[in-house]
PLY file of the C-alpha trace (Angstrom):
ply
format ascii 1.0
element vertex 377
property float x
property float y
property float z
element edge 376
property int vertex1
property int vertex2
end_header
96.49 122.66 80.47
98.44 121.52 77.49
100.70 119.01 79.32
100.16 116.40 81.74
101.43 116.34 85.29
103.99 113.96 84.46
105.64 115.85 81.69
105.82 119.22 83.93
107.39 116.71 86.93
109.80 115.34 84.62
110.58 118.97 83.14
111.07 119.93 86.47
113.72 117.38 87.25
116.07 118.03 84.55
115.87 121.56 85.11
116.57 121.14 88.62
119.58 118.74 87.70
120.51 121.70 85.36
120.45 124.34 87.37
122.48 122.76 90.25
125.83 123.13 88.62
126.99 125.54 86.36
126.67 124.70 82.41
130.57 124.15 81.60
130.88 122.06 85.00
127.69 119.92 85.08
128.59 116.28 86.54
127.78 113.14 84.70
124.76 112.21 85.83
123.34 115.70 85.44
124.25 115.59 81.59
122.57 111.87 81.10
119.40 113.48 82.79
119.43 115.93 80.13
120.39 113.94 76.85
117.60 111.26 78.31
114.92 113.69 78.70
113.31 112.83 75.27
113.67 109.17 75.83
116.50 108.93 73.48
120.38 109.33 73.88
121.94 111.92 71.71
124.85 113.02 73.09
126.31 109.78 75.24
126.56 105.86 73.83
124.81 103.31 75.62
127.95 101.98 77.58
129.00 105.17 78.10
125.34 105.90 79.89
125.80 102.39 81.76
129.32 103.54 83.53
127.67 106.89 84.59
124.59 105.10 86.10
126.74 102.79 87.60
128.49 105.45 89.47
130.70 106.67 86.86
130.86 110.69 88.23
134.82 111.97 86.31
135.28 112.12 82.78
138.69 110.39 83.11
137.36 107.32 84.90
134.44 107.22 81.86
137.38 107.27 79.30
138.93 104.54 81.59
136.05 102.37 81.31
134.96 103.09 78.44
138.13 101.61 77.10
138.28 98.79 79.13
134.91 97.86 77.79
136.05 98.39 73.60
139.39 96.37 74.24
137.08 93.77 75.76
134.92 94.02 72.50
138.22 93.79 70.04
139.19 90.43 71.76
135.67 88.70 71.84
136.13 90.20 67.87
138.88 87.70 67.90
137.24 84.36 68.46
136.91 82.47 65.49
132.89 82.76 64.65
131.07 80.94 62.47
129.31 83.34 60.54
126.38 80.85 59.47
125.81 80.02 63.26
124.80 83.46 65.01
123.36 81.52 67.92
126.36 79.13 68.17
128.32 82.36 68.12
126.76 84.56 70.63
126.60 81.18 72.99
130.58 81.50 72.56
130.66 85.05 73.73
128.64 84.25 76.68
130.31 81.42 77.76
133.43 83.44 77.16
132.40 86.47 79.70
131.37 84.05 82.28
135.04 82.46 81.93
136.47 85.47 82.13
134.07 88.42 83.78
131.48 87.19 84.82
132.53 85.41 87.83
131.04 85.60 91.19
127.03 86.28 91.06
125.64 88.62 94.20
122.58 90.07 94.47
123.94 93.75 94.92
126.57 93.75 92.69
124.20 95.91 90.27
127.16 97.74 88.09
129.69 97.50 85.80
132.00 98.64 87.82
131.66 95.85 90.17
132.29 93.20 86.84
135.55 95.75 86.35
136.67 96.12 89.70
135.84 92.41 91.38
134.20 90.21 88.68
131.10 90.16 90.27
127.43 90.67 88.68
123.53 90.13 89.04
121.04 89.88 86.66
120.68 94.08 85.61
125.11 94.15 85.17
125.35 91.05 83.25
122.47 91.78 81.30
123.93 94.90 79.95
127.32 93.80 79.18
126.45 90.67 77.42
123.46 92.81 75.25
125.71 95.75 73.96
128.44 93.83 73.05
126.28 91.64 71.15
124.84 94.79 69.69
128.57 95.94 68.78
129.06 92.26 66.77
125.92 92.93 65.08
123.45 90.58 66.78
120.44 92.50 68.08
119.43 92.28 71.47
116.50 92.98 74.03
115.77 92.64 77.20
112.72 90.81 79.09
111.90 92.98 82.06
109.42 90.58 84.87
108.78 91.10 88.53
111.92 89.76 89.38
114.40 89.40 86.74
115.41 90.70 83.56
116.67 88.20 80.86
118.50 88.57 77.12
115.83 88.04 73.97
117.96 88.00 70.43
115.31 89.54 68.13
117.20 88.85 64.56
117.54 84.81 65.15
115.96 82.72 62.96
114.23 80.97 66.02
113.78 82.89 69.60
116.58 82.79 71.83
116.10 83.76 75.52
119.48 83.85 78.07
119.66 83.68 81.53
122.53 85.87 82.35
123.61 84.70 85.84
124.36 81.20 85.47
126.71 79.80 82.94
123.86 77.12 82.08
121.70 80.13 81.36
122.16 80.26 77.36
118.81 79.39 75.57
117.14 78.53 78.64
113.55 77.29 76.77
115.76 74.69 75.37
115.14 72.96 79.05
112.41 74.87 80.34
111.95 72.88 83.29
115.62 72.78 84.68
115.48 76.77 84.53
111.85 77.19 86.13
114.06 75.42 89.18
116.16 78.13 88.43
113.89 80.88 88.64
112.14 79.44 91.80
115.33 81.10 93.76
114.32 84.36 93.22
110.95 84.21 94.55
110.24 84.04 98.56
108.63 80.23 99.49
105.27 82.03 100.53
104.53 83.43 96.56
106.26 80.17 95.11
103.40 78.33 97.12
100.87 80.56 95.59
101.53 80.37 92.00
102.80 77.18 92.14
106.30 76.04 90.36
105.31 74.33 87.19
103.07 77.76 86.73
106.16 79.75 87.58
107.70 80.76 84.47
104.10 81.62 82.48
103.46 83.66 85.67
107.02 85.61 85.36
106.32 86.20 81.58
102.40 86.83 81.55
103.73 89.83 83.72
106.63 91.04 82.00
107.62 93.01 78.96
110.15 93.58 75.82
112.10 96.64 76.66
114.97 97.78 74.75
118.58 98.19 75.71
117.98 102.01 76.21
114.96 100.87 78.89
117.92 98.16 80.07
119.67 100.88 81.14
117.23 102.31 83.10
117.66 98.98 85.44
121.00 100.50 86.81
119.37 103.48 87.81
116.55 101.55 89.80
119.09 99.52 91.48
120.94 102.57 93.00
117.75 104.11 94.52
116.89 100.88 95.73
120.60 101.13 97.66
120.07 104.36 98.59
116.90 104.09 100.21
118.26 100.89 101.95
120.62 103.49 103.49
117.44 105.60 103.98
118.87 108.75 101.87
115.84 109.51 100.63
116.16 112.19 98.58
118.59 110.63 96.50
116.65 107.47 95.99
113.65 109.89 94.75
116.00 111.50 92.36
117.30 108.34 91.21
113.87 107.01 90.46
113.13 110.01 88.69
116.32 109.73 86.70
115.32 105.82 85.98
112.02 106.31 84.63
113.42 108.48 82.11
115.19 105.89 80.50
112.57 102.75 81.49
108.54 104.41 81.77
107.03 101.29 82.72
109.66 98.83 85.20
107.93 95.85 86.22
110.30 95.15 88.83
110.40 98.38 90.55
106.71 99.36 91.68
107.11 98.18 94.85
110.27 100.13 95.30
108.58 103.41 93.37
105.78 103.32 96.03
107.11 103.29 98.81
109.12 106.24 98.12
106.38 108.21 96.93
104.72 107.56 100.46
107.93 107.50 102.52
109.50 110.57 101.12
106.30 112.57 100.48
105.33 111.77 104.17
108.64 113.26 104.91
108.64 116.24 102.77
104.85 116.98 104.43
105.87 116.44 107.53
109.07 118.90 107.63
106.51 121.84 106.34
107.18 121.25 102.36
104.16 120.45 101.49
104.21 122.47 97.95
107.95 119.73 97.36
105.06 116.78 98.91
102.32 117.66 96.72
104.84 117.24 93.73
106.23 114.12 94.94
102.53 112.42 95.86
101.02 113.84 92.54
103.82 112.24 90.77
102.89 108.71 92.52
98.86 109.15 92.03
99.77 109.66 88.18
101.78 106.82 88.02
100.06 104.63 89.95
96.42 105.97 89.74
94.39 103.26 91.51
96.52 103.49 94.52
94.10 105.08 97.01
96.49 106.02 99.82
98.42 108.18 97.21
95.31 109.81 96.15
94.90 110.26 100.04
97.64 111.92 100.80
97.92 113.87 97.41
94.56 115.42 98.35
96.02 116.36 102.18
99.66 117.73 100.37
97.56 119.67 97.92
94.70 121.42 99.89
97.63 122.53 102.97
99.66 123.80 100.29
96.65 125.88 99.32
96.55 127.03 102.68
100.21 128.10 102.83
99.92 129.84 99.40
97.01 131.79 100.72
98.89 132.82 104.09
101.36 134.27 101.55
99.27 135.84 99.46
100.85 134.06 96.57
98.46 133.52 93.45
100.38 132.64 90.65
101.57 129.42 92.67
97.91 128.54 93.53
96.61 128.68 89.90
99.23 126.28 88.94
98.82 124.17 92.04
94.93 124.06 90.84
95.45 123.46 87.42
98.25 120.33 88.16
95.21 118.42 90.39
93.15 119.69 87.77
95.21 117.85 84.94
94.99 114.57 87.64
91.55 114.41 87.64
91.04 113.03 91.05
89.46 115.88 93.15
86.83 114.57 95.60
83.91 116.70 96.58
84.85 117.42 100.20
88.33 119.32 98.91
86.53 120.39 95.93
84.22 122.41 98.45
87.06 123.80 100.47
88.70 124.98 96.99
85.86 126.83 95.59
85.35 128.79 99.16
89.30 129.24 99.24
89.16 130.63 95.28
85.81 132.87 96.35
88.19 134.61 99.02
91.01 134.78 96.30
88.73 136.68 93.86
87.80 139.26 97.14
91.48 139.99 97.43
92.31 140.35 93.72
89.29 142.61 93.15
90.50 144.59 96.03
94.19 144.58 94.24
92.66 145.53 91.03
94.37 143.14 89.58
92.06 142.02 87.03
93.79 139.47 84.91
94.40 137.31 87.84
90.21 137.97 89.24
89.46 136.58 86.36
91.59 133.21 86.07
90.22 132.94 89.67
86.72 133.25 87.97
87.23 130.77 85.43
88.59 128.30 87.94
85.82 128.33 89.90
83.58 127.64 87.08
85.72 125.01 86.10
85.70 123.00 89.57
82.04 123.70 90.20
81.25 122.16 86.98
83.75 119.52 87.85
81.21 118.95 91.35
77.88 119.15 89.30
79.11 116.47 86.71
0 1
1 2
2 3
3 4
4 5
5 6
6 7
7 8
8 9
9 10
10 11
11 12
12 13
13 14
14 15
15 16
16 17
17 18
18 19
19 20
20 21
21 22
22 23
23 24
24 25
25 26
26 27
27 28
28 29
29 30
30 31
31 32
32 33
33 34
34 35
35 36
36 37
37 38
38 39
39 40
40 41
41 42
42 43
43 44
44 45
45 46
46 47
47 48
48 49
49 50
50 51
51 52
52 53
53 54
54 55
55 56
56 57
57 58
58 59
59 60
60 61
61 62
62 63
63 64
64 65
65 66
66 67
67 68
68 69
69 70
70 71
71 72
72 73
73 74
74 75
75 76
76 77
77 78
78 79
79 80
80 81
81 82
82 83
83 84
84 85
85 86
86 87
87 88
88 89
89 90
90 91
91 92
92 93
93 94
94 95
95 96
96 97
97 98
98 99
99 100
100 101
101 102
102 103
103 104
104 105
105 106
106 107
107 108
108 109
109 110
110 111
111 112
112 113
113 114
114 115
115 116
116 117
117 118
118 119
119 120
120 121
121 122
122 123
123 124
124 125
125 126
126 127
127 128
128 129
129 130
130 131
131 132
132 133
133 134
134 135
135 136
136 137
137 138
138 139
139 140
140 141
141 142
142 143
143 144
144 145
145 146
146 147
147 148
148 149
149 150
150 151
151 152
152 153
153 154
154 155
155 156
156 157
157 158
158 159
159 160
160 161
161 162
162 163
163 164
164 165
165 166
166 167
167 168
168 169
169 170
170 171
171 172
172 173
173 174
174 175
175 176
176 177
177 178
178 179
179 180
180 181
181 182
182 183
183 184
184 185
185 186
186 187
187 188
188 189
189 190
190 191
191 192
192 193
193 194
194 195
195 196
196 197
197 198
198 199
199 200
200 201
201 202
202 203
203 204
204 205
205 206
206 207
207 208
208 209
209 210
210 211
211 212
212 213
213 214
214 215
215 216
216 217
217 218
218 219
219 220
220 221
221 222
222 223
223 224
224 225
225 226
226 227
227 228
228 229
229 230
230 231
231 232
232 233
233 234
234 235
235 236
236 237
237 238
238 239
239 240
240 241
241 242
242 243
243 244
244 245
245 246
246 247
247 248
248 249
249 250
250 251
251 252
252 253
253 254
254 255
255 256
256 257
257 258
258 259
259 260
260 261
261 262
262 263
263 264
264 265
265 266
266 267
267 268
268 269
269 270
270 271
271 272
272 273
273 274
274 275
275 276
276 277
277 278
278 279
279 280
280 281
281 282
282 283
283 284
284 285
285 286
286 287
287 288
288 289
289 290
290 291
291 292
292 293
293 294
294 295
295 296
296 297
297 298
298 299
299 300
300 301
301 302
302 303
303 304
304 305
305 306
306 307
307 308
308 309
309 310
310 311
311 312
312 313
313 314
314 315
315 316
316 317
317 318
318 319
319 320
320 321
321 322
322 323
323 324
324 325
325 326
326 327
327 328
328 329
329 330
330 331
331 332
332 333
333 334
334 335
335 336
336 337
337 338
338 339
339 340
340 341
341 342
342 343
343 344
344 345
345 346
346 347
347 348
348 349
349 350
350 351
351 352
352 353
353 354
354 355
355 356
356 357
357 358
358 359
359 360
360 361
361 362
362 363
363 364
364 365
365 366
366 367
367 368
368 369
369 370
370 371
371 372
372 373
373 374
374 375
375 376
């Protein structure tokens, strides 16, 4: 096939969102999923997307919160800035936000709605708010995502300035790396700190981190929503939110553990419910994303072969053909399953020939040849 499995899965996800609501009354979340499908926002601005990913579902509520943001930006524009000192001006904005809206750090205060309603924040919500405001003021920003955290980086200053948004003392953290490293240690379990060493913590974080633009940064809102949905055992909702998050942030360093747990848990739950085709879609997506995870590969094989058995029992050749093509795209088929699939295709060929379905019979022969060649290789 000409499209990798991930693109098939992503397209299916977005199409499903669109189908589940009429075009005239789609939810904001559905519309944002369709908008970001090409990894670019066209219909929505970043601040609109941020509020939608924070949980805003009503257009009137979206307008209210965007107006709140615009009013905040105008207040900040009124602050006297030195045009020749952009780092100093950015520091003033940072201090203003911490004096007014970023009042209380809470780990679970992950959305912009938490800031608006209760002035509580965490690293994701505070970094998004600060970055988008600075962008609107003309100071280009990015995020830097590590396995545990996210920061602001200014990308058009003469000096590199990194900002830790969860601390009122966090502007330009590189100017006091020792104190910052002690602060960063609060995000690590003691066992991990002992393995890494406090003196190497900063380097560990940043060697395993990456720069992300502010659209990718928005994906962390959906990831955090997925985390809380999983915590409440709403596994289907959590999985859908991860699929949405991946449309924004294709390589989230801080959410690999969450993703893997959902691939395993939701894939198994679907399999146990007899929804083996859906189970395969989830597990195959996980295997595509984490090709070195042997457990995901094993479970994907099981869901794949059980799906083929169901489709043969139902004499559903179109789905059989698609499923085998998707497995070939993954390129993980082990010999023990390959032999079983070849046997099944032999039965399909006999059936399709008997039913005078010449085109399908020829396609089954092509797939048999392709699978047999893979075994020979």
